[in-house]
C-alpha positions in Angstrom: 6.5 -38.2 0.1 7.0 -39.1 3.7 9.1 -36.9 6.0 10.5 -37.7 9.4 11.4 -34.8 11.8 14.8 -35.3 13.4 16.1 -33.6 16.6 19.1 -31.3 16.4 20.9 -30.0 13.5 21.9 -32.1 10.5 25.2 -33.8 11.1 27.9 -34.7 8.6 27.0 -37.9 7.0 29.5 -40.7 7.4 29.5 -43.4 4.7 27.8 -46.5 6.0 27.1 -50.0 4.8 23.5 -49.3 3.9 22.2 -46.7 1.5 18.6 -47.1 2.5 18.0 -45.0 5.6 20.2 -42.0 5.9 19.7 -38.5 7.1 19.7 -35.7 4.5 23.0 -33.9 4.7 25.6 -32.0 2.8 29.2 -31.3 3.5 30.9 -27.9 3.8 34.3 -29.2 2.9 35.8 -27.2 0.0 37.6 -28.2 -3.2 36.1 -31.6 -4.1 37.1 -33.1 -7.4 34.2 -33.8 -9.7 32.8 -36.5 -12.0 30.5 -35.8 -14.9 27.8 -37.6 -16.8 27.3 -35.6 -20.0 24.7 -35.2 -22.8 22.1 -37.4 -21.0 18.9 -37.4 -23.0 16.0 -36.9 -20.6 13.3 -36.3 -23.2 12.7 -36.6 -26.9 10.3 -34.0 -28.5 8.5 -34.5 -31.8 7.7 -31.3 -33.7 6.4 -30.3 -37.1 8.9 -28.7 -39.4 7.0 -26.1 -41.4 9.7 -25.9 -44.0 9.9 -29.6 -44.8 6.3 -30.3 -43.9 7.5 -33.3 -41.9 7.7 -34.2 -38.3 11.2 -34.2 -36.7 12.5 -35.0 -33.3 14.9 -33.2 -31.0 16.6 -34.6 -27.9 16.6 -32.5 -24.7 19.7 -33.2 -22.7 21.5 -32.4 -19.5 24.9 -32.7 -17.9 25.1 -34.0 -14.3 28.1 -33.0 -12.2 28.8 -34.4 -8.8 31.5 -34.3 -6.2 34.1 -37.0 -5.6 35.3 -37.9 -2.1 32.5 -36.2 -0.1 31.5 -39.4 1.8 27.9 -38.5 1.2 25.4 -40.9 -0.3 22.5 -38.4 0.0 23.6 -35.3 -1.8 21.1 -32.4 -2.3 20.1 -31.8 -5.9 20.4 -28.4 -7.7 18.9 -28.3 -11.2 20.1 -25.3 -13.2 18.5 -23.7 -16.2 20.8 -21.6 -18.4 20.2 -18.2 -19.9 18.9 -17.3 -23.3 21.0 -18.9 -26.2 23.6 -20.2 -23.7 24.5 -23.9 -23.8 23.7 -26.2 -20.9 27.2 -27.7 -21.0 29.3 -27.8 -17.8 32.0 -25.9 -19.7 29.7 -22.8 -20.2 30.8 -19.9 -18.0 27.7 -19.6 -15.8 27.4 -23.4 -15.4 31.1 -23.5 -14.5 30.5 -20.9 -11.8 27.7 -23.0 -10.4 29.9 -26.1 -10.4 32.7 -24.2 -8.6 30.4 -23.3 -5.7 27.6 -25.8 -5.6 29.6 -28.9 -6.4 33.3 -28.3 -5.7 32.8 -26.1 -2.7 29.5 -27.4 -1.1 29.2 -31.0 -2.3 25.8 -30.6 -4.0 24.9 -32.5 -7.1 24.3 -30.2 -10.1 22.2 -31.0 -13.2 22.5 -28.4 -16.0 19.5 -28.8 -18.2 18.7 -27.9 -21.7 15.2 -26.7 -22.6 13.1 -25.0 -25.3 10.2 -22.6 -25.3 7.8 -24.5 -27.7 5.5 -22.5 -29.9 2.8 -23.3 -32.5 3.4 -21.5 -35.8 1.1 -18.5 -36.1 -2.3 -19.6 -37.6 -0.9 -23.1 -38.1 -3.5 -25.8 -37.6 -1.3 -28.7 -36.9 0.2 -29.2 -33.4 3.6 -28.0 -34.2 6.2 -26.6 -31.9 8.4 -24.8 -34.4 8.3 -21.9 -36.8 10.2 -21.4 -40.1 12.0 -24.7 -39.4 13.8 -23.4 -36.3 13.0 -24.1 -32.7 12.1 -20.8 -31.3 13.8 -19.6 -28.2 11.8 -17.5 -25.8 11.3 -13.8 -26.9 12.2 -13.9 -30.5 10.0 -12.0 -33.0 8.6 -14.8 -35.1 5.2 -15.5 -36.6 3.4 -16.8 -33.5 0.9 -14.9 -31.5 1.2 -13.8 -27.9 -1.2 -16.4 -26.6 1.4 -19.0 -27.7 4.1 -17.0 -25.9 2.1 -17.6 -22.7 1.3 -21.2 -23.5 5.0 -21.9 -24.2 5.7 -21.3 -20.5 3.4 -24.1 -19.6 5.2 -26.4 -22.2 8.6 -25.6 -20.8 7.3 -26.4 -17.3 6.3 -29.8 -18.5 9.8 -30.5 -19.9 11.4 -29.1 -16.7 9.3 -31.4 -14.5 10.3 -34.4 -16.7 13.9 -33.3 -16.1 13.3 -33.2 -12.3 11.9 -36.7 -12.4 14.7 -38.0 -14.5 17.3 -36.6 -12.1 15.5 -38.0 -9.0 15.3 -41.5 -10.6 19.1 -41.6 -10.7 19.4 -41.2 -7.0 21.1 -44.6 -6.6 23.6 -43.8 -9.3 24.3 -40.3 -8.1 24.1 -40.7 -4.3 21.5 -38.0 -4.2 18.6 -37.1 -1.9 15.3 -37.1 -3.8 13.7 -35.1 -0.9 16.1 -32.2 -1.3 15.7 -30.9 -4.8 16.3 -27.2 -5.6 16.0 -25.2 -8.8 18.1 -22.3 -10.1 18.1 -20.3 -13.3 19.8 -17.3 -14.9 17.7 -14.8 -17.1 15.3 -16.9 -19.3 16.4 -19.9 -17.2 15.1 -18.1 -14.1 11.7 -17.9 -15.7 11.8 -21.7 -16.2 12.8 -22.1 -12.6 10.1 -19.9 -11.1 7.4 -21.2 -13.4 8.3 -24.8 -12.7 8.4 -24.2 -8.9 5.1 -22.3 -8.6 2.9 -23.0 -11.6 0.2 -25.5 -10.9 -2.4 -27.3 -13.1 -5.0 -24.7 -12.3 -2.9 -22.1 -14.2 -3.1 -24.1 -17.5 -4.1 -21.9 -20.4 -7.4 -23.0 -21.9 -7.8 -24.2 -25.5 -9.7 -21.0 -26.3 -7.1 -18.9 -24.5 -6.9 -15.3 -25.8 -5.2 -12.2 -24.5 -5.1 -8.5 -25.5 -2.2 -7.6 -27.7 -2.2 -4.2 -26.1 -0.5 -5.8 -23.0 2.4 -6.8 -25.2 4.2 -3.9 -26.7 7.7 -3.2 -27.9 9.9 -0.3 -26.7 8.0 2.1 -29.1 4.6 1.1 -27.7 3.6 -0.9 -30.8 1.8 -4.2 -30.1 4.2 -7.1 -30.9 1.6 -9.4 -32.5 -2.1 -9.4 -33.3 -4.0 -11.6 -30.9 -6.4 -14.0 -32.5 -8.8 -16.5 -31.0 -8.2 -19.8 -32.7 -8.7 -23.4 -31.4 -5.6 -24.5 -29.6 -4.5 -28.0 -28.6 -5.0 -29.1 -25.0 -1.7 -28.8 -23.1 -2.1 -31.8 -20.8 -0.7 -31.9 -17.3 2.0 -29.5 -16.0 3.9 -32.4 -14.4 5.1 -33.7 -17.8 4.9 -37.0 -19.5 7.6 -39.1 -17.8 6.0 -41.7 -15.5 8.8 -43.2 -13.4 7.1 -42.9 -10.0 9.0 -39.8 -8.8 7.4 -36.5 -7.9 8.3 -33.0 -8.9 8.5 -31.4 -5.5 10.9 -28.5 -5.1 12.3 -27.3 -1.8 13.6 -23.9 -2.9 14.3 -21.8 -6.0 17.1 -19.3 -6.7 17.0 -16.9 -9.7 19.5 -14.5 -11.1 18.4 -11.4 -13.2 15.0 -12.9 -14.0 11.4 -12.9 -12.9 8.1 -14.7 -13.1 5.3 -14.6 -15.7 2.4 -14.4 -13.3 2.5 -13.3 -9.7 -0.6 -15.3 -8.9 1.5 -18.5 -9.3 3.1 -17.7 -5.8 0.8 -18.9 -3.0 1.0 -19.3 0.8 3.1 -22.2 1.8 5.1 -22.4 -1.5 8.8 -23.1 -1.8 11.3 -20.5 -0.4 12.7 -18.0 -2.9 16.2 -16.4 -3.4 16.5 -13.6 -5.9 19.6 -11.8 -7.2 18.7 -8.9 -9.5 21.1 -6.3 -10.9 19.8 -2.8 -10.2 20.0 -1.7 -13.8 18.6 -4.8 -15.6 17.3 -3.4 -18.9 15.0 -6.3 -19.6 13.1 -7.0 -16.4 13.4 -4.0 -14.0 14.3 -5.1 -10.5 12.8 -2.0 -8.7 9.4 -1.9 -10.4 6.1 -3.5 -9.3 4.9 -3.4 -12.9 5.7 -6.1 -15.5 8.1 -5.8 -18.3 5.5 -5.6 -21.1 7.9 -5.7 -24.0 8.8 -9.3 -23.4 6.8 -12.2 -24.6 5.2 -13.1 -22.2 5.5 -10.2 -19.8 7.4 -10.9 -16.6 7.6 -9.4 -13.1 10.9 -8.7 -11.5 12.3 -8.6 -7.9 10.1 -6.0 -6.3 6.9 -7.4 -7.7 7.8 -10.9 -6.6 8.8 -9.6 -3.1 5.4 -7.8 -2.7 3.5 -10.8 -3.8 5.5 -13.2 -1.5 5.1 -11.0 1.5 1.4 -10.8 0.9 1.3 -14.6 0.9 3.0 -14.8 4.2 6.7 -15.2 3.3 9.2 -13.8 5.8 12.0 -11.6 4.5 15.5 -13.0 5.1 14.0 -16.3 6.0 12.1 -18.0 3.2 12.5 -14.9 1.0 16.0 -13.6 0.4 16.8 -10.7 -1.9 20.2 -9.4 -3.0 21.2 -6.7 -5.6 24.2 -5.5 -7.5 25.3 -3.2 -10.2 26.4 -4.1 -13.7 29.9 -5.1 -12.6 29.2 -7.8 -10.1 31.1 -10.6 -8.4 29.2 -13.6 -9.6 30.6 -15.8 -6.8 30.1 -13.6 -3.8 27.0 -11.7 -4.7 25.0 -14.4 -6.5 26.0 -18.0 -6.3 27.5 -18.2 -2.9 24.5 -16.5 -1.3 22.3 -18.8 -3.2 24.2 -21.8 -1.9 24.0 -20.4 1.6 20.2 -20.1 1.1 19.9 -23.7 0.0 22.0 -24.8 2.9 19.8 -23.0 5.3 16.7 -24.6 3.8 18.3 -28.0 4.2 19.0 -27.3 7.9 15.4 -26.1 8.4 13.9 -29.1 6.7 15.6 -31.8 8.8 14.1 -34.5 6.6 14.7 -38.1 6.0 15.9 -39.0 2.5 13.8 -41.6 0.7 16.0 -43.5 -1.7 12.9 -44.4 -3.7 9.7 -42.3 -3.9 7.4 -44.2 -6.2 3.7 -44.7 -6.6 4.0 -48.5 -7.1 6.9 -50.0 -5.3 6.3 -53.5 -6.8 6.6 -52.0 -10.3 9.7 -49.9 -9.7 11.7 -51.6 -7.0 11.4 -55.3 -6.7 14.4 -56.8 -4.9 13.7 -60.2 -6.5 14.1 -58.8 -10.1 17.8 -58.3 -9.8 20.2 -60.1 -7.4 24.0 -59.4 -7.1 26.8 -61.4 -5.7 30.5 -61.7 -6.4 33.1 -64.4 -7.1 36.8 -63.3 -7.1 36.9 -60.4 -9.6 33.5 -61.0 -11.1 30.2 -59.4 -10.5 27.5 -62.1 -10.8 24.0 -61.0 -11.7 20.8 -63.0 -11.6 17.9 -61.3 -13.2 14.3 -61.7 -14.2 14.4 -58.7 -16.5 15.7 -60.7 -19.4 16.9 -58.8 -22.5 16.4 -55.4 -20.8 19.2 -52.9 -21.2 20.9 -52.1 -17.9 23.7 -49.9 -16.6 26.2 -51.4 -14.2 28.3 -49.0 -12.1 30.9 -49.8 -9.4 31.9 -47.2 -6.7 34.7 -47.3 -4.2 34.2 -46.1 -0.6 35.2 -42.6 -1.6 32.2 -42.4 -3.9 34.4 -42.5 -7.0 33.0 -44.4 -10.0 35.6 -47.0 -11.0 33.5 -49.1 -13.5 30.7 -48.4 -15.9 29.2 -50.7 -18.5 25.9 -51.1 -20.4 24.7 -54.7 -20.7 21.7 -56.7 -21.9 20.4 -58.6 -18.9 20.4 -62.4 -19.0 19.0 -64.9 -16.5 22.6 -65.3 -15.1 25.7 -63.6 -16.2 29.2 -62.6 -14.9 31.0 -59.3 -15.5 34.8 -59.2 -14.9 36.1 -56.0 -13.4 39.8 -55.0 -13.0 39.9 -53.2 -9.7 42.0 -53.6 -6.6 40.9 -55.8 -3.8 38.4 -54.1 -1.5 34.8 -53.2 -0.7 32.6 -51.6 -3.3 29.1 -50.5 -4.0 27.5 -52.1 -7.1 24.6 -50.3 -8.7 22.4 -51.8 -11.4 19.7 -49.7 -13.0 17.3 -51.1 -15.7 13.9 -49.8 -16.8 13.1 -48.0 -13.6 14.4 -50.8 -11.3 17.4 -50.1 -9.2 19.5 -52.5 -7.1 22.5 -51.5 -4.9 24.7 -54.0 -3.1 27.8 -53.7 -1.0 30.3 -56.3 -2.3 33.9 -57.4 -1.8 36.1 -58.1 -4.8 39.2 -60.2 -4.3 41.4 -59.3 -7.2 44.8 -58.0 -6.1 47.2 -56.0 -8.2 
């Protein structure tokens, strides 16, 4: 990824003709309306169902919520991971609070992402990711050993990194800035956020990975599971399986009532950290430097993270911000708004240039000759070399509002009739990793 230093503070972005070279920015104007793309499948997982003795699949999905009328074609991205057993849907209470502040108030793009902590069944020889026919959420007492509890963190990082690449690849559709991507998470989702931000390939558990069950006890001091050394499948790369040319770089992470599995993940020069932790969290103590050993895997809370980060050169109230509260807390003013302020400060500090495409092979992912767009009266005319590929065609007005959306099969030449008022629009066509955006004028009058 290439960055360009700019002089001065980041200015309010004014919509221009081109979408290809614009400065990263966000707007502080309040009360935007929103648009939503819901139930987007970013990954399909195959798993072995030990009840049916067959392989099944499950789709991992997300909702993307973005502001309307912000005049910004380079919105910062916030990817949010929900708490244990909570839905990812934008109607869920914690997600709604994030939308209220991050999207409606600040003008960020928010992606609320579903995830699973995948486990092998205990002593199961096939590469399964379920147990007793149910997909196991993190922390449940089921027949898997504690080694797989640790390995499940690596698996969820792989899925989360695929989600990041999926969201970044939609930058033309969503008017987002791929160089300004932040993570946030509540409770178990905070573990996803910290692990995805800081875990690297060097932390991958080995196939012969084994840990002491004495480190994993319940409230009564009894080991949760016996630990056995059995051959385990190779976990692959932490960056996931999606290969669309986008990277998984994160510019900051905010967690609420959560922690991190291994303090050694945090290293000098890593992404900035914001932590809100209630003072009486019964699961992961905020004020202790010791891990919560009764969770699977054990996790470290606010104080432990603070000590590690300071040891690695972080600066308190700069790239490390901590807040606390009691049981009865104001989610907006003690958690989400301070986190939004933290992201905004990082944006200002970065002063970066947004790349609309960050790919390893431009000729493969963005070839202008593959799709050409022009108009005639009220028709969008498309010439394409991607014959028979499925494509998404979207039309936006100059306020950033989506006014047309249609899926098509690309032909060498085709016309799409659109019923919109006379004016200037942005046409975006996305097909198989290839994006094309064109400013056009449509002549239909009502």
